Every structure is written in C-alpha cells, then in structure tokens.
N, C-alpha and C positions, 0 to 999 in steps of 0.2 A: 640537730643542733640545737643549741640551748643559750639564750642571749638571756642575761641578765639587764636590767635598765633602771630598777629600783630595789634599794636593800635598807632596811627597816632592823636596825640592832637591838629596838627592846621591842618585846614580847610580853602580852598582856594575858595570853594562853597560859592553862597548868601544864602544859607539855603532852607527849602521849599518852594517853589513859586507858591504854587497852594491848593485850598483847599478840592479838591481831594486826596483819598486815594486808591490804588489799593487794599489792603487788607479788606477794609471796606465794604466789601459784606453782600450779606441780611442774612449771617450763624451767623456771628458777632456780626451784631445788633441786631438778634434774642436773642441770648443769653444776649445782655445787657438790653433787655427791657422783658425780658420774667417775669420778679417778678412786672414790672410795668403796663402790662398787666392782671397778673392775678388778681391785686387787680381794677385795674380799666378795664374792658371788652371793655369798647366804645372809648379808645384809640383810637385818629386816626393817621389817616399812615403820614398826615400834620402836627400832633405834634411831629411825629418820627422825621420827616426830622428838623424840629425846636428843637429838644430836642439835638439833634446830633449837629449840628450847636452851640450850645452854651455850652454845656456840654464836646464832646469831641473836639470841632475846627474843624470838618471835613464836607465839605458836601456831601451828597446823594442825590441823583436821587426819584423821590417819588415811580419810581417802585419797587426801591432796599427797602425802607421803606415799602410797602405793602406787597413785598414777607414776608419782617423779619418778620412782623406782624403776618403772614397766618402761620407763620412754628412755630411764638411762641405759638400761638393759637391751632395749632396740638400739639405740645409739652405738653400743658398742658392739654388739652382734650382726648389725643389720638389718636390712629385713628379709623376709623369707624370700618373696619375689628374687629379689637379688640375687641370693643365694643361690637359687636354681639358674638364674640367668648364669654366672658364673662357674657353676658345676662342669659344664664341660672339659672349660680352661682348667678349671683345678685337678681333674682329672689326666688331663695330659701333662701338666705341670708334674703331677705323682710320678705317672711312670717314665720322666726324662730324669728325673731326678733319683730315682728308683729303678734301675734297670733290671728287667726282667720280673715287675711287681706283676701282679692278676691286677687290672683294673675294668671292669664291664659296666656300660651305661647304657640304658637302653631307654628309647623315650615312644610315646605312641604315635600313632598316624597322624595325630593333628597336633604334633610339635609338643607334646607334653609330656613331663618326666614319669616313666615306668618304673624302673626298678634301678638300684644299683650295687654292684660285690668291689669289694676292696681287699686284697690282700698283698700284704708289702711283701718284698722278698728278701729283706733279711726276715721276716717270722716264719715263710715257709721253709727258709733252708735249717733254721735253728728247730723247728717243730722235728726234724729227721733224729733230733738228739733228746728229745723229749719223752716222758713217758707216753707208750700207746695207749693211752685214753683220750678221747673226745667229747668233750659235754656241747650239745646243740640246744639250743633255745631263742626263744623270742623275747621281746620286751616292747612295750607300748610307747610310742610318742607323744609327746603331749602337745607339740609345737601347733602351728596354725593347722597346718596341714595333714595332721597325723603321721600314720601310718606305722611301720613295724619293724624293729631293727634285729636284724638274726644274725645269732654269733656263732660262730665256733671256737671254744677256745679249750687249750690244753693245760700242763702244769708239769715244770721243770722236775730238775733230780732234787732241789731244795722244797718241794711242794709248792711253790710260786706259780701264780695265773701265769700262765702264757698264751693270749689271743691269738690266734690263728689266722681268722678272716671275720668281716663283717659286713652285712649286705642290709640296703632300706629297702622294704619291697611296701607297699599299699596294703596288703592284708595278709594274715597267714592262713593258705589252702597249700590244697596238693599242688598247683600249677608253680607257685613260689620254692615252697621246698625242692620241689624238683629239680628248679633250676638253679638253686644255691649249691646242690649237693653233687649237681654234674659239675658245675665250675671248681668245688671243692674236691669234686674225684681228680679233676685235672691238674692240681695244686698237687695233691700229693702224688699222683700219677710222674709228676715232674721234679718234683724235690726230695720224695721219702717214698720210692715206688717200695721199698722195706715192709712198708704198714698193711701193704695189699694183699698182701699172700696170706692165705687161710690161719682167720682168728690172730692176724699180726697188729689188729686196731681193732679196738673195743669203743662203742658209741654208747653215752649216757644221756637219757632226754627224759620229760615228763609225759611222751607220747602225746606231742601236739597233734592236730588235723592236717594229714600228708606227711609226716614228717619219717613215719613208719613204713610207710610203702615206697619211700625216696631212698630211704639206707638198705633197706631190703633188696631192690633193684640194682643200685649204681654199687653196694659195696655188700656183694652177696656173699662172702665168704668171715665177715666184720660179725660178733656178737653184740647186740644192742641189750644192751642193761635199762631196767625201767628204774627211777627213782621212787626209792620208798615210801617216803615224805609224799609225794604225790600222789601215790598209790592206796598209802593209808587215808589220807583226803577225801577220798572217792569213793573207799570204802567206808568211812564215817558217814555219809551223806546217807546211806541206805542202815547202815548197823553201828550204833551209838553205846556199846559198850565201850569204856575207856581200857579195859585188860585187855581188848583184842589188840592195842596198839607192841603192849611190851611182847605178846605173844608174836605177832607178826615182824617185829626185829628180830627177835632168835629164831625165828624158822629163817630168816633172811641169812642171817650170820652162820647160821649151820654147817657145817663142815663134811660130815656123815649124815646117810641116811635116817641112822637111828636119831639122830638130833633133830634132823626137819621132822618126823614124821612123830615124837614128840610134842614137838612146837604146835604143831598141824592139829592136832588131839587136843590138845589143852584149846586150842581156840574150837574146835568143834564142842567140848563140852560147853563151851562161853554160849556160841549162838554159830549154829551146825549153818544156817545161812550165809554165812560170813566166808563160811570155806567153800561153801559151791559158787558165791558171786568172786572170789580168788579164782577158780578151778576156769570159770567159764569167762572174765574180762582182762586178765594177766597169767598165761601158763607160768610155772615157775622157772622154766627155763630161763627167761629173761631177769627175774629176781632173787632166786635162792645162789648161795654161793655155791653148793654142793654141785648143783645141777646145771652153772652157768659155764658155756663152755669157753669161756674166755678168761682174764685176768683183768678186774677191775679195779687192782693194787688198793683196796681197800673204799673203792668210793663207789657205796650205794646209795647215795643220791647224787642230785644234781646241783650240788652245791659251787661246783665247778662254775658253771654258766649262770647260777643263781650272785653268785657275788661278782660277777659282769655286770649285772642288770642291777645290783646293788651301788655297783662305783660310778655307774652313765646316769644313774637316776636326776640328777640335775642337767649334765648335756642332754638329755632328752627332751627338756623342754625349750632349746635352743632351734635356729635354724639349724638346715640341713648342713650347711657351710661351717658354722662354727661348730657345732656337734662332730662332724669329720676330723679338725684342727684339733680338739681337746683331746680325741683318741691319738691323735696321731702325738699329740706331744705328750701326753701320758706314756705310750708306749717309748716312744726315744728319752724320756727319764728313766724309765726301767731296764731298758737296755744299755745306756750307759753307767746306773747303777750296779748293776747286775755282773757286768762286765769285770768290776772291780770286786767282787767279793770272792772271797780265798784264795784270794790272790798271792797271799805270801803262807798259803797253808803248804804244807808236805806231807806225801803220801801220796794213795790211789786213790780214794773217792771224797766227794765233799765232806764237810766239816761236820754238819747233821747227820749223816751216816756214819763217820767216823765215831763219832760220839755215842751213838745210838748202839754202835756192836761194840765200844769198849767199855760200856756199861751193862752191857747182856753179858760179857765172859765174865765180868766179877761178879755179877748175882747168881747166875744162874747156870752157864756152861761150867763152870770146874766142879759144878758139886754133880757131876752125871756120871757113869760109867759105858764104856763105850767098848763094843766089842764087835770086831770086825768080821764081816763074815769076805769079803775080797776087797779088791782096789777101789769099788766103787760103792759099795752096798754095807752098811752099818746098823748094828743095835745100839742103840741110848737108852741106859737103864736108869731111871730117877729114883733115887733112893727115898725121897721125900714122897711122892705122892703114889709111888709100887705100881709104875705103869713104863709099859716099854716104848720107843719109836723107831721107826725103819728110816735110813736116812739113806737117799741116794748120792753121791755126787756127780755123777753124768745126768741125772735130767736136773739137780737142783730140785729135789723135793724132799719132803719129810711129812712124816704121817699127821702130823699135829696141822698141817697145811697152813701154816705162818708164814714160810718161808715163801712157797708161790702166792701168796694173798700180796705181800708186803715187796717183795724182792728182796728184800734183806736176808742175809740168813740167821735164822733162828738159834735159840738156846743149842739145841739137839744139835744142830749143824754147826754151831758153833766147839762143840767138845768135841767133836771129829774131828775139828783144824787143832784145834789143843793135842788131841790124839797122836796126828800125822805130824805135828809141829810145823804147819804151812802159814803162810799169812792169812788173818781168819776175811780179810777187804777183796781177795782175790774171788769169795765168792757170792758177791752182790751183782743186780745186774747192769749190766754195760753201761747204761744212763744214768747210772751214780758216780761214774768215774769223772774224777775232776779235767779229765781233759777233753769229755764229752760233753760238762755244763760249758768248759768255754768256748767250746764252739756252738753251742748253743746260742749263745752273743756277741759272738767272733764278729757277725756284720751289724752295720748301724742301718739305723732309717733316717734320712735325710728330708730337710726341710723342703718344700714344695719349690722353692725358688733358688734353690742349691749349684744350679747349674747355670738357667737360663733366668736372668733378672730381669730382661728386658720389659716390654708395652705386650700388654696382651692382647692379642690377634683374633680375631672373626673366626669361628670356629666352620672348618669346611667339610665335606663329607669326600670322601676315596676318590671321587670322579674330580675334583676341585671345587666344586659347588659350592658358595657364602650359603652357611643354614642359618636360618633364623636363631635369634636367644631361647632358650629351652624355658618352658613355661609351666608354671606350680600344677602339681596332678590335682585330677577332681576329687573332690572328696565327698562323701556324705556323712553326717555327723548321724550321729545316733539323739534317739527321742530324749529329751529333757536336760538339765542342766550338767555343764560337762565336771567333773568330779576334780579339780586341782586344790591343791595344796597350797592358799598365799602366805599362811604364815607357819613356820615350822616353830615348835616350842611355844605357841602359844601366847602369853603376854610376858611381859617384862620380868615376872619373877619367874618364869617357866611353866610349864602345866599340860594339858592337855592340847592339840593341833586345834589352832584356829584358823576356818575358813571365811571369807568374805564371798555376801552375798549382794548379787547385783538385782535390783528393778529391773522388772522386765518392761515396763514404761520410761521412764527417765533413763533409766542404765546409769543411775548413782547408788551409792551403798548406804546403809544405814537404815533403810527403812522398806518395804516388802510393796510389792503392786497394789495392796487393797489398800495402803495407808499413802501412799503416792499422792503428792497433791495434783500434779499434774493428769490424773486421773480423771475422763470425762463422766 
C-alpha cells in the first residue's frame, strides 16, 4: 500500500540521467518476457536486452537477461523436483486416456526415480504397418538431474520418422539396455508379431554399450546393422587417411562380392591396418549390403535415431514432465497431420512412391528388352550398357539388387511389368500401399486428461497403501564445468555459438575466479 501525503508539481532536478534502473532486476524482466518465452522457446538473452531497451527504455546487463530467461523457463516448465513427484500420476493418466499403452515406471528402495518406459498404443499398432527397420539410440539429458533418453524409431511409407517408444534411464549400460529391449520385445510381440520371425525386423545402431548383447539375446533372428558414419569415425581415430572414407562407403554399398573385394583392396592399398581394424572390430555381416542378412531399405547409418535426437535437443534441457509432454504434443501433431496426407490420392501406393515408379517407367523401363524364361523369371537386356539382369517376380528380386534394397520395383522389374501389361504398382512392398499407410495413423494419441480430468489423487501400491511422493534420482556429476550452450547463434548479428561462464567464487558472470572481487 502506498499513501501520498505531499505532492510538489515543481521539479528542480534534470530528470532521468541514466538508462539503468535499480528495480529492473531479473524478477521483473522475467514476468515481462514469460509469455514471449513460452511462445518462442529459442528466445535469446541478447534479444531480451534489445527488447528491454526498445520497449521499456532501460538498459540491463546480459547476466540479468540470462537469469530472467532462466527464471521464466522455470516458471513455465515447473521445477525438477515437482516434475518427479507428479510423474506417477502422469503415467496413470496416460494409460487411462490411451488404453493398451505400455508405461513402466520403476523406483529405488529409497523411493527415488530409477527409470521410465513409455510406448503409446497408437504408436505400437501403427508400427506394424511401417518399414521393418528400427533405429535404437540414446541422447544425453541436460537438465538438473541429467540422465539418458533411450529411443526406438522407425519410418513410415513416406520415409517420415515414426517414434515407437522412449525411455529415461540414469546411464547407458548393459542393464538399462536389456531392460529397455525386454519391454520393447513385449510391445512388438503384442502389436506387431509378424516382425519377430527370423529376418523380419532389422535393427540399426551405433553399437552403444550393452545394446548389441541385448538385441542379440532378445531378438535372435533379427539382423543388426552398424551405423556406417560412427564406424568410420571410430576407424578414423587410428587411421587418419581421408581416402578411407570413400572406399569404406563403397564397400558398404556393394551388392556383389567383386564390388566389395575391389573396395576393400583399395582400402588395403591406402592403409592395410584399417582393413585389419575393420575385420577385428566390425564383421562385414553388420555393415556391408552384400553380406547383410536382412534388408535395411537404404539405411546404412543411424540417421533415423539421430534425427529424433536432434529434434529433442531443446526438450532434453527441460524437467522430465515437460520433456515427456513435448514429445507427446509432437506425436499428436504428427499423427493428426499425416492422417490427412494422400487422403484424396487415387491408386494403390502412396503418392511419393507412385511418382517415383512413374518417373522410372518413363526414363528407364521403356528402353529395356525383355526375354521371358517362364511366368516368373525374365532376362532384361539394356542396349545402352550392354548388360543383362535376371528378374524374378515370385521372390521380388533383381540382379541389380535395387528392388530388394528399396522395396520399390527397379527399372528392370518395371520393364517386365510393361511386357506383361500389368499394373507396376503391385510389385512394391505392402507397407507402401495407401491402405497400409492409413492404418499406420488410424489411431490417435490422446491428452493425459482426455477421460478423467478430476483432482490428482495420492498414488497407491497394489495393496492399497499410499506411497510417498517420488523423489528425484541421485546423480553424480562429472568433473569440470557442465558444457551447455547458453546462446545459440552468438551475438545479435549471428556468428559462432557463445557460452556463458560463471565465476566459481561468487556465481556471477562476466569475470573469472582469478579476477573476482569477493576472492579472499
């Protein structure tokens, strides 16, 4: 309350003589920018300084702007401790709103968070109509309590990312990967059992610790492909010749033994030790297309999972509840938008594949000469390359291996289709069909309170005993300053990334510990 007793309308001072204001602290700036930060999460601290000068006519320091933004983000997303306390109720709401979803949360003996697994029923049922390739990867969380976000990601008929399941664990080790793949196996067995036949499902990863053994044990008939980019980076640590990269990729894409042997021999000519390292660290059955037992449909790297990690870069800095909500919001948006794709398309296949087949028919298939052996085997002769290729319709294979690798008929198979007068679209894999694609997104992901929007009730165990609030996990931070990008894009004019360093003595920015005034 303020009471004015004396008012003097005559001023003898010169008015405001500085752009600074003692009351323009982080708390006041935070309340002013909270809505803007919520609408634009990438709102930078330098922009806070600029907007305060332009809109309020005051000049604030960069550290004040940074602390104001951090405070606004904390008010929007909530505290980390409250997020863990609300997590059990959140999991119950997800299962209630999305029946048949798989949600597993585990706690330690001292009532602290241990790990969490979430797979929505819509994602599990839709995965049965995706390409039978699953990328596994882990991303580091940058929040207060750190952790690892494990993910299993597939691709749909249009090549778009299709997240299947995700989990939050403390570290990436044998036990957590085995736990994750065990629940993942149960989900696939329940919703997509056809993928569990030998060679029915292919995994791609960058050979994380404990992942190879878990996949081999729980999915014994599923081939496991190694990410070629990570494989080259590991090889480059000991064998630095840049020519090895081209030869390695040529060996990985080889579809015949001669092509593979030629690429390996060129690697051996450049650096014999690189070939020995490959043979010892990565058997060719896991990265070469000719020796690979399954079908990766062109995915020789783990870009499926890496793309998901890049998309979750901002979410990994939020409290666990806000991160899970951002993932769910994005899934809901993807399902709703993709459900409307190709809704007016006529034909058998999705539009992207139909256009590709049409272009191949025009540019290549009409130039080949076809000689039938019987109803299923044909020889296709190219007058341009003077080469012939064997095509088998009963096994959907071609000697060029393009049909097997992509699941889309190659130019030689389409030439046979022209010769027989059949619809060329019938030779594509079933998951490229429009009906299958629509089944991928036929189910929806619902909000956590879509069914029950009542008050939050205390969590109870199966015996009806009320459980205490879940506590955050125990963490062991690594030595040194945590590496976190405070500003992306550098200064107002752009440039390199800029990091904010804090003094170890007073905690303020702008100086080091050696020059701190509070240092004794």
